[in-house]
DSSP file (Angstrom, degrees, kcal/mol; ACC not computed):
  #  RESIDUE AA STRUCTURE BP1 BP2  ACC     N-H-->O    O-->H-N    N-H-->O    O-->H-N    TCO  KAPPA ALPHA  PHI   PSI    X-CA   Y-CA   Z-CA
    1    1 A X              0   0    0      0, 0.0     2,-0.5     0, 0.0    58,-0.0   0.000 360.0 360.0 360.0 129.3    9.8   11.0    5.0
    2    2 A X        -     0   0    0     56,-0.1     2,-0.3     1,-0.0     0, 0.0  -0.811 360.0-130.6 -95.7 132.5    6.5   12.3    3.5
    3    3 A X        -     0   0    0     -2,-0.5     2,-0.6     1,-0.0    52,-0.1  -0.631  12.8-128.5 -85.2 135.6    3.9    9.8    2.7
    4    4 A X        -     0   0    0     -2,-0.3     2,-0.6    50,-0.1    54,-0.1  -0.725  22.3-144.8 -76.7 122.4    2.2    9.8   -0.7
    5    5 A X        -     0   0    0     -2,-0.6     2,-0.2    49,-0.0    -1,-0.0  -0.804  13.7-150.9 -95.1 123.3   -1.6    9.8   -0.2
    6    6 A X        -     0   0    0     -2,-0.6    45,-0.1     2,-0.1     5,-0.0  -0.551  13.4-138.8 -91.7 156.5   -3.4    7.8   -2.9
    7    7 A X  S    S+     0   0    0     -2,-0.2     2,-0.3     3,-0.0    -1,-0.1   0.459  81.2  58.7 -93.3  -0.7   -6.9    8.5   -4.1
    8    8 A X  S    S-     0   0    0      1,-0.1    -2,-0.1   103,-0.0     3,-0.1  -0.819  76.2-128.6-121.1 162.9   -8.1    4.9   -4.3
    9    9 A X  S    S+     0   0    0     -2,-0.3     2,-0.4     1,-0.2    42,-0.3   0.836  95.6  33.5 -77.7 -33.6   -8.3    2.1   -1.7
   10   10 A X        -     0   0    0     40,-0.1     2,-0.4    41,-0.1    40,-0.2  -0.971  67.5-171.6-128.1 140.3   -6.5   -0.4   -3.9
   11   11 A X  B     -A   49   0A   0     38,-1.9    38,-3.0    -2,-0.4     2,-0.1  -0.958  21.6-122.3-130.2 146.6   -3.7    0.1   -6.3
   12   12 A X     >  -     0   0    0     -2,-0.4     4,-2.1    36,-0.2     5,-0.2  -0.322  36.3-103.8 -76.8 168.8   -2.0   -2.2   -8.8
   13   13 A X  H  > S+     0   0    0     34,-0.3     4,-2.3     1,-0.2     5,-0.1   0.866 122.7  52.5 -65.3 -35.5    1.8   -2.9   -8.6
   14   14 A X  H  > S+     0   0    0      2,-0.2     4,-1.7     1,-0.2    -1,-0.2   0.857 108.6  49.8 -70.9 -31.8    2.4   -0.5  -11.5
   15   15 A X  H  > S+     0   0    0      2,-0.2     4,-2.5     1,-0.2    -2,-0.2   0.910 112.4  48.3 -67.7 -40.5    0.4    2.3   -9.9
   16   16 A X  H  X S+     0   0    0     -4,-2.1     4,-2.4     1,-0.2     6,-0.4   0.885 108.0  53.9 -67.8 -37.4    2.4    1.8   -6.7
   17   17 A X  H  X>S+     0   0    0     -4,-2.3     4,-2.0     1,-0.2     5,-0.5   0.898 111.2  46.8 -63.4 -39.8    5.7    1.8   -8.6
   18   18 A X  H  <5S+     0   0    0     -4,-1.7    -2,-0.2     2,-0.2    -1,-0.2   0.878 114.3  47.4 -67.3 -38.7    4.7    5.2  -10.1
   19   19 A X  H  <5S+     0   0    0     -4,-2.5    -2,-0.2     1,-0.2    -1,-0.2   0.848 124.4  29.5 -68.9 -35.9    3.6    6.6   -6.7
   20   20 A X  H  <5S-     0   0    0     -4,-2.4    -2,-0.2     2,-0.2    -3,-0.2   0.641  98.1-123.4-105.4 -15.8    6.8    5.5   -4.9
   21   21 A X  T  <5S+     0   0    0     -4,-2.0     2,-0.5    -5,-0.3    -3,-0.2   0.741  70.2 127.4  77.5  22.5    9.5    5.5   -7.6
   22   22 A X      < -     0   0    0     -5,-0.5    -1,-0.3    -6,-0.4    -2,-0.2  -0.958  62.7-117.6-112.5 127.6   10.3    1.8   -6.9
   23   23 A X    >>  -     0   0    0     -2,-0.5     4,-2.1     1,-0.1     3,-0.7  -0.252  22.2-117.1 -62.6 148.1   10.3   -0.6   -9.9
   24   24 A X  H 3> S+     0   0    0      1,-0.2     4,-2.1     2,-0.2     5,-0.2   0.857 114.2  53.2 -55.7 -39.5    7.7   -3.4   -9.9
   25   25 A X  H 3> S+     0   0    0      1,-0.2     4,-1.7     2,-0.2    -1,-0.2   0.820 109.3  50.2 -67.7 -28.0   10.4   -6.2   -9.8
   26   26 A X  H <> S+     0   0    0     -3,-0.7     4,-2.7     2,-0.2    -2,-0.2   0.884 108.5  52.4 -75.0 -38.4   11.9   -4.5   -6.7
   27   27 A X  H  X S+     0   0    0     -4,-2.1     4,-1.9     2,-0.2    -2,-0.2   0.918 109.9  48.6 -61.8 -42.1    8.5   -4.4   -5.0
   28   28 A X  H  X S+     0   0    0     -4,-2.1     4,-1.1     2,-0.2    -1,-0.2   0.901 112.4  49.0 -65.6 -41.1    8.0   -8.1   -5.7
   29   29 A X  H  X S+     0   0    0     -4,-1.7     4,-1.4     1,-0.2     3,-0.5   0.914 108.3  52.8 -62.8 -44.3   11.5   -8.8   -4.2
   30   30 A X  H  X S+     0   0    0     -4,-2.7     4,-3.1     1,-0.2     7,-0.2   0.871 101.9  60.9 -59.0 -38.1   10.8   -6.6   -1.2
   31   31 A X  H  < S+     0   0    0     -4,-1.9    -1,-0.2     1,-0.2    -2,-0.2   0.880 107.1  45.0 -57.3 -37.7    7.6   -8.7   -0.5
   32   32 A X  H  < S+     0   0    0     -4,-1.1    -1,-0.2    -3,-0.5    -2,-0.2   0.783 119.9  41.2 -77.7 -24.8    9.8  -11.8   -0.2
   33   33 A X  H  < S+     0   0    0     -4,-1.4     2,-0.6     1,-0.2    -2,-0.2   0.742 111.1  54.1 -93.6 -25.4   12.3  -10.0    2.1
   34   34 A X    ><  -     0   0    0     -4,-3.1     3,-1.8     3,-0.2    -1,-0.2  -0.918  57.1-166.2-119.6 107.6   10.0   -8.0    4.3
   35   35 A X  T 3  S+     0   0    0     -2,-0.6    -1,-0.1     1,-0.3    -4,-0.1   0.725  90.5  65.9 -61.0 -21.0    7.2   -9.8    6.3
   36   36 A X  T 3  S+     0   0    0      1,-0.1     2,-0.8    39,-0.1    -1,-0.3   0.657  89.4  72.6 -76.4 -12.9    5.7   -6.3    7.0
   37   37 A X    <   +     0   0    0     -3,-1.8     2,-0.2    -7,-0.2    -3,-0.2  -0.871  56.4 145.5-105.6 100.3    5.0   -5.8    3.2
   38   38 A X        -     0   0    0     -2,-0.8     3,-0.1    -6,-0.0    15,-0.1  -0.675  24.5-170.6-137.8  81.7    2.1   -8.1    2.3
   39   39 A X        -     0   0    0     -2,-0.2    10,-0.2     1,-0.1     2,-0.1  -0.374  33.4-104.1 -67.3 152.5   -0.3   -6.7   -0.4
   40   40 A X  E     -B   48   0B   0      8,-1.5     8,-3.3     7,-0.1     2,-0.4  -0.411  32.9-143.3 -72.2 154.1   -3.4   -8.6   -1.0
   41   41 A X  E     -B   47   0B   0      6,-0.2     6,-0.2    -2,-0.1     2,-0.1  -0.948   5.8-132.8-121.3 143.4   -3.7  -10.8   -4.1
   42   42 A X    >   -     0   0    0      4,-2.3     3,-1.9    -2,-0.4    78,-0.1  -0.278  39.9 -95.3 -78.1 174.3   -6.7  -11.4   -6.3
   43   43 A X  T 3  S+     0   0    0     76,-0.3    80,-0.1     1,-0.3    -1,-0.1   0.796 129.2  55.5 -61.9 -28.2   -7.7  -14.9   -7.3
   44   44 A X  T 3  S-     0   0    0      2,-0.1    -1,-0.3     1,-0.0    79,-0.0   0.484 122.5-108.0 -83.4  -1.6   -5.8  -14.3  -10.5
   45   45 A X    <   +     0   0    0     -3,-1.9     2,-0.2     1,-0.3    -2,-0.1   0.473  68.3 146.7  89.1   2.5   -2.6  -13.4   -8.5
   46   46 A X        -     0   0    0      1,-0.1    -4,-2.3    -5,-0.0    -1,-0.3  -0.512  48.9-121.2 -71.3 138.8   -2.7   -9.6   -9.2
   47   47 A X  E     -B   41   0B   0     -6,-0.2     2,-0.5    -2,-0.2   -34,-0.3  -0.601  21.3-162.8 -80.7 141.0   -1.4   -7.6   -6.2
   48   48 A X  E     -B   40   0B   0     -8,-3.3    -8,-1.5    -2,-0.3     2,-0.4  -0.944   9.0-158.6-127.5 108.3   -3.6   -5.0   -4.6
   49   49 A X  B     -A   11   0A   0    -38,-3.0   -38,-1.9    -2,-0.5     2,-0.2  -0.701   1.9-157.3 -89.2 132.9   -1.8   -2.5   -2.5
   50   50 A X     >  -     0   0    0     -2,-0.4     4,-2.1   -40,-0.2     3,-0.4  -0.497  39.2 -95.7 -95.0 175.5   -3.6   -0.5    0.2
   51   51 A X  H  > S+     0   0    0    -42,-0.3     4,-2.7     1,-0.2     5,-0.2   0.889 126.5  54.4 -58.9 -41.3   -2.4    2.8    1.6
   52   52 A X  H  > S+     0   0    0      1,-0.2     4,-1.8     2,-0.2    -1,-0.2   0.847 107.0  51.9 -62.6 -32.3   -0.7    1.1    4.5
   53   53 A X  H  > S+     0   0    0     -3,-0.4     4,-2.3     2,-0.2    -1,-0.2   0.913 110.0  48.7 -70.3 -42.0    1.2   -1.1    2.0
   54   54 A X  H  X S+     0   0    0     -4,-2.1     4,-2.2     2,-0.2    -2,-0.2   0.898 109.8  51.3 -61.6 -42.5    2.3    2.1    0.1
   55   55 A X  H  X S+     0   0    0     -4,-2.7     4,-2.1     1,-0.2    -1,-0.2   0.890 109.7  51.0 -62.6 -39.9    3.4    3.7    3.4
   56   56 A X  H  X S+     0   0    0     -4,-1.8     4,-2.4     2,-0.2    -2,-0.2   0.897 108.3  51.1 -66.3 -40.9    5.4    0.5    4.1
   57   57 A X  H  X S+     0   0    0     -4,-2.3     4,-2.8     1,-0.2    -2,-0.2   0.920 111.7  48.5 -63.0 -41.8    7.1    0.6    0.7
   58   58 A X  H  X S+     0   0    0     -4,-2.2     4,-2.2     2,-0.2    -2,-0.2   0.882 111.1  50.2 -66.0 -36.6    8.1    4.3    1.3
   59   59 A X  H  X S+     0   0    0     -4,-2.1     4,-2.1     2,-0.2    -2,-0.2   0.933 113.0  45.6 -68.4 -43.7    9.4    3.4    4.8
   60   60 A X  H  X S+     0   0    0     -4,-2.4     4,-2.7     2,-0.2     5,-0.3   0.922 111.4  52.6 -60.7 -47.1   11.5    0.6    3.3
   61   61 A X  H  X>S+     0   0    0     -4,-2.8     4,-3.0     1,-0.2     5,-0.7   0.903 108.4  50.5 -59.8 -41.1   12.7    2.7    0.5
   62   62 A X  I  X>S+     0   0    0     -4,-2.2     5,-2.1     3,-0.2     4,-1.2   0.923 112.0  47.9 -64.2 -43.1   13.9    5.4    3.0
   63   63 A X  I  <5S+     0   0    0     -4,-2.1     6,-2.8     3,-0.2    -2,-0.2   0.913 121.0  35.5 -61.3 -44.0   15.8    2.9    5.0
   64   64 A X  I  <5S+     0   0    0     -4,-2.7     4,-0.3     4,-0.2    -2,-0.2   0.942 129.5  27.3 -77.4 -48.5   17.5    1.3    2.1
   65   65 A X  I  <5S+     0   0    0     -4,-3.0    -3,-0.2    -5,-0.3    -2,-0.1   0.841 131.5  28.4 -90.7 -33.2   18.1    4.2   -0.3
   66   66 A X  I  <<S+     0   0    0     -4,-1.2    -3,-0.2    -5,-0.7    -4,-0.1   0.846 128.1  35.5 -98.3 -39.0   18.4    7.3    2.0
   67   67 A X  S   <S-     0   0    0     -5,-2.1    -3,-0.2    -6,-0.2    -4,-0.1   0.525  99.8-126.4 -97.8  -4.6   19.7    5.8    5.3
   68   68 A X        +     0   0    0     -6,-0.3    -4,-0.2    -4,-0.3    -3,-0.1   0.656  48.7 158.7  76.0  19.0   21.9    3.2    3.8
   69   69 A X        -     0   0    0     -6,-2.8    -1,-0.2     1,-0.1     2,-0.1  -0.420  38.2-126.3 -73.2 151.5   20.6    0.1    5.6
   70   70 A X     >  -     0   0    0     -2,-0.1     4,-2.7     1,-0.1     5,-0.2  -0.405  37.6 -94.8 -80.0 169.1   21.2   -3.4    4.2
   71   71 A X  H  > S+     0   0    0      1,-0.2     4,-2.7     2,-0.2     5,-0.2   0.923 124.8  48.7 -53.7 -50.8   18.1   -5.6    3.7
   72   72 A X  H  > S+     0   0    0      1,-0.2     4,-2.1     2,-0.2    -1,-0.2   0.895 113.3  46.9 -59.7 -41.6   18.6   -7.4    7.1
   73   73 A X  H  > S+     0   0    0      2,-0.2     4,-2.3     1,-0.2    -1,-0.2   0.921 113.1  48.0 -67.4 -44.0   19.0   -4.1    9.0
   74   74 A X  H  X S+     0   0    0     -4,-2.7     4,-2.3     2,-0.2    -2,-0.2   0.893 110.5  52.7 -63.9 -38.7   16.0   -2.5    7.2
   75   75 A X  H  X S+     0   0    0     -4,-2.7     4,-2.2    -5,-0.2    -1,-0.2   0.910 110.4  48.5 -60.2 -43.9   13.9   -5.7    8.0
   76   76 A X  H  X S+     0   0    0     -4,-2.1     4,-2.3     1,-0.2    -1,-0.2   0.890 110.5  50.3 -63.5 -40.9   14.8   -5.4   11.6
   77   77 A X  H  X S+     0   0    0     -4,-2.3     4,-2.1     1,-0.2    -1,-0.2   0.886 110.6  49.1 -67.3 -38.3   14.0   -1.7   11.8
   78   78 A X  H  X S+     0   0    0     -4,-2.3     4,-2.3     2,-0.2    -2,-0.2   0.895 109.9  51.3 -71.4 -37.6   10.5   -2.3   10.2
   79   79 A X  H  X S+     0   0    0     -4,-2.2     4,-1.9     1,-0.2    -2,-0.2   0.928 112.0  47.5 -59.3 -45.2    9.7   -5.1   12.6
   80   80 A X  H  X S+     0   0    0     -4,-2.3     4,-1.7     1,-0.2    -2,-0.2   0.886 110.6  51.3 -63.4 -38.8   10.7   -2.9   15.5
   81   81 A X  H  X S+     0   0    0     -4,-2.1     4,-2.2     1,-0.2    -1,-0.2   0.903 108.8  51.6 -68.4 -40.0    8.6    0.0   14.1
   82   82 A X  H  < S+     0   0    0     -4,-2.3    -1,-0.2     1,-0.2    -2,-0.2   0.883 108.0  51.6 -62.8 -38.2    5.5   -2.3   13.8
   83   83 A X  H  < S+     0   0    0     -4,-1.9     3,-0.3     1,-0.2    -1,-0.2   0.861 111.7  47.9 -67.6 -34.3    5.9   -3.5   17.4
   84   84 A X  H  < S+     0   0    0     -4,-1.7     2,-0.4     1,-0.3    -2,-0.2   0.857 123.2  29.3 -77.2 -35.0    6.0    0.1   18.6
   85   85 A X  S  < S-     0   0    0     -4,-2.2    -1,-0.3    -5,-0.2     3,-0.1  -0.770  78.4-162.7-129.5  89.4    3.0    1.3   16.5
   86   86 A X        -     0   0    0     -2,-0.4     3,-0.1    -3,-0.3    -3,-0.1  -0.136  42.5 -72.2 -63.9 167.0    0.4   -1.3   15.8
   87   87 A X        -     0   0    0      1,-0.1    -1,-0.1    -5,-0.1     3,-0.1  -0.270  59.1-101.8 -57.3 142.7   -2.2   -0.8   13.1
   88   88 A X        -     0   0    0      1,-0.1    -1,-0.1    -3,-0.1     5,-0.1  -0.316  44.5 -93.4 -67.3 152.0   -4.8    1.7   13.9
   89   89 A X    >   -     0   0    0      1,-0.1     3,-1.8    -3,-0.1     4,-0.2  -0.266  33.4-114.2 -61.3 150.2   -8.3    0.4   15.1
   90   90 A X  G >  S+     0   0    0      1,-0.3     3,-1.6     2,-0.2    -1,-0.1   0.828 115.5  63.5 -55.2 -33.0  -10.8    0.0   12.4
   91   91 A X  G 3  S+     0   0    0      1,-0.3    -1,-0.3     3,-0.0    -2,-0.1   0.743 100.9  52.9 -67.4 -21.7  -12.9    2.8   14.0
   92   92 A X  G <  S+     0   0    0     -3,-1.8    -1,-0.3     2,-0.1    -2,-0.2   0.297  78.2 137.0 -95.3   9.9  -10.1    5.2   13.3
   93   93 A X    <   -     0   0    0     -3,-1.6     2,-0.5    -4,-0.2    -3,-0.0  -0.355  44.8-146.7 -60.6 128.1   -9.8    4.4    9.6
   94   94 A X        -     0   0    0      1,-0.1    -1,-0.1    -2,-0.1    -2,-0.1  -0.849   7.9-155.8 -99.5 131.9   -9.4    7.5    7.5
   95   95 A X        -     0   0    0     -2,-0.5    -1,-0.1     3,-0.0    -2,-0.0   0.627  32.1-131.3 -81.7 -11.1  -11.0    7.4    4.1
   96   96 A X        +     0   0    0      1,-0.1    -2,-0.0     2,-0.1    -3,-0.0   0.858  54.4 147.4  70.0  37.3   -8.6   10.0    2.8
   97   97 A X    >   -     0   0    0      1,-0.2     3,-1.6     3,-0.1     2,-0.2   0.740  28.5-176.4 -78.0 -20.7  -11.1   12.3    1.2
   98   98 A X  T 3   -     0   0    0      1,-0.2    -1,-0.2     2,-0.0    -2,-0.1  -0.436  64.7 -18.4  66.4-127.4   -9.1   15.4    2.0
   99   99 A X  T 3  S+     0   0    0     -2,-0.2    -1,-0.2     2,-0.0     2,-0.1   0.118  96.0 137.1-100.7  19.0  -10.9   18.6    0.9
  100  100 A X    <   -     0   0    0     -3,-1.6    -3,-0.1     1,-0.1    -2,-0.0  -0.398  50.3-128.0 -69.0 140.7  -13.3   16.9   -1.4
  101  101 A X     >  -     0   0    0     -2,-0.1     4,-2.5     1,-0.1     5,-0.2  -0.177  38.6 -87.4 -72.7-179.8  -16.9   18.1   -1.4
  102  102 A X  H  > S+     0   0    0      1,-0.2     4,-2.6     2,-0.2     5,-0.2   0.891 128.6  51.2 -60.5 -44.2  -19.8   15.7   -1.0
  103  103 A X  H  > S+     0   0    0      1,-0.2     4,-2.1     2,-0.2    -1,-0.2   0.921 111.7  48.0 -58.3 -45.8  -20.0   15.1   -4.8
  104  104 A X  H  > S+     0   0    0      2,-0.2     4,-2.1     1,-0.2    -2,-0.2   0.894 110.7  50.9 -63.7 -41.0  -16.3   14.3   -5.0
  105  105 A X  H  X S+     0   0    0     -4,-2.5     4,-2.4     1,-0.2    -2,-0.2   0.930 109.7  50.3 -60.6 -45.7  -16.5   12.0   -2.0
  106  106 A X  H  X S+     0   0    0     -4,-2.6     4,-2.9     1,-0.2    -2,-0.2   0.883 109.0  52.4 -62.0 -38.8  -19.4   10.1   -3.6
  107  107 A X  H  X S+     0   0    0     -4,-2.1     4,-2.3     2,-0.2    -1,-0.2   0.908 108.9  49.4 -65.0 -40.0  -17.4    9.8   -6.9
  108  108 A X  H  X S+     0   0    0     -4,-2.1     4,-2.3     2,-0.2    -2,-0.2   0.927 112.7  47.8 -62.6 -45.4  -14.4    8.3   -5.0
  109  109 A X  H  X S+     0   0    0     -4,-2.4     4,-2.5     1,-0.2    -2,-0.2   0.907 110.6  51.7 -63.2 -41.0  -16.7    5.8   -3.3
  110  110 A X  H  X S+     0   0    0     -4,-2.9     4,-2.2     2,-0.2    -2,-0.2   0.922 111.5  46.8 -60.5 -43.1  -18.4    4.9   -6.6
  111  111 A X  H  X S+     0   0    0     -4,-2.3     4,-2.2     2,-0.2    -2,-0.2   0.892 111.4  50.5 -68.9 -37.4  -15.0    4.2   -8.2
  112  112 A X  H  X S+     0   0    0     -4,-2.3     4,-2.5     2,-0.2    -1,-0.2   0.911 110.0  50.9 -67.5 -39.5  -13.8    2.2   -5.3
  113  113 A X  H  X S+     0   0    0     -4,-2.5     4,-2.6     2,-0.2    -2,-0.2   0.888 109.7  50.5 -62.8 -38.8  -17.0    0.1   -5.4
  114  114 A X  H  X S+     0   0    0     -4,-2.2     4,-2.1     2,-0.2    -2,-0.2   0.925 111.0  49.1 -63.3 -42.3  -16.5   -0.5   -9.2
  115  115 A X  H  X S+     0   0    0     -4,-2.2     4,-2.1     1,-0.2    -2,-0.2   0.905 111.5  48.6 -66.7 -40.1  -12.9   -1.6   -8.4
  116  116 A X  H  X S+     0   0    0     -4,-2.5     4,-2.7     2,-0.2     5,-0.2   0.926 109.2  53.2 -61.3 -44.9  -14.1   -3.9   -5.7
  117  117 A X  H  X S+     0   0    0     -4,-2.6     4,-2.5     1,-0.2    -2,-0.2   0.894 108.6  50.0 -57.4 -41.7  -16.8   -5.4   -8.0
  118  118 A X  H  X S+     0   0    0     -4,-2.1     4,-2.0     1,-0.2    -1,-0.2   0.903 110.5  50.2 -65.7 -40.0  -14.1   -6.1  -10.6
  119  119 A X  H  X S+     0   0    0     -4,-2.1     4,-1.1     2,-0.2   -76,-0.3   0.915 111.5  47.3 -62.8 -42.5  -12.0   -7.8   -8.0
  120  120 A X  H  X S+     0   0    0     -4,-2.7     4,-1.0     1,-0.2     3,-0.4   0.893 110.0  52.9 -67.7 -38.7  -15.0   -9.9   -6.9
  121  121 A X  H >< S+     0   0    0     -4,-2.5     3,-0.7     1,-0.2     4,-0.5   0.903 105.4  55.8 -60.7 -38.2  -15.8  -10.8  -10.5
  122  122 A X  H >< S+     0   0    0     -4,-2.0     3,-0.6     1,-0.2    -1,-0.2   0.787 100.2  59.1 -64.7 -28.2  -12.2  -11.9  -10.8
  123  123 A X  H 3< S+     0   0    0     -4,-1.1    -1,-0.2    -3,-0.4    -2,-0.2   0.798 101.9  55.2 -68.2 -29.3  -12.6  -14.3   -7.9
  124  124 A X  T <<        0   0    0     -4,-1.0    -1,-0.2    -3,-0.7    -2,-0.2   0.603 360.0 360.0 -80.8 -11.0  -15.4  -16.1   -9.7
  125  125 A X    <         0   0    0     -3,-0.6    -1,-0.2    -4,-0.5    -2,-0.1   0.478 360.0 360.0 -78.8 360.0  -13.3  -16.8  -12.8
């Protein structure tokens, strides 16, 4: 399974649906069924998916749609996979700039900071 690499740190449920080909109502259902899928929520209740959440959605999709697992079997496989490969240490975090030059990297950081600012403003409401 090839992972879709996203250009932002946080994505809305509709963006994740577009990236993964999984409908938003299915993503919400999977959150209830898979403890390994836990996107962050804003104060307003909007979901904010990180790259690791998108990778988890793609792994679940592969198990269910391509390998033919039922929900319970896929849940068991994802738990086992999590135990085998814990989250990478924070020091190993990749920002996913790819081949962007310095100006492109700065623009990505600026946009992410704008998104974070909007999220923080939403917390105060």
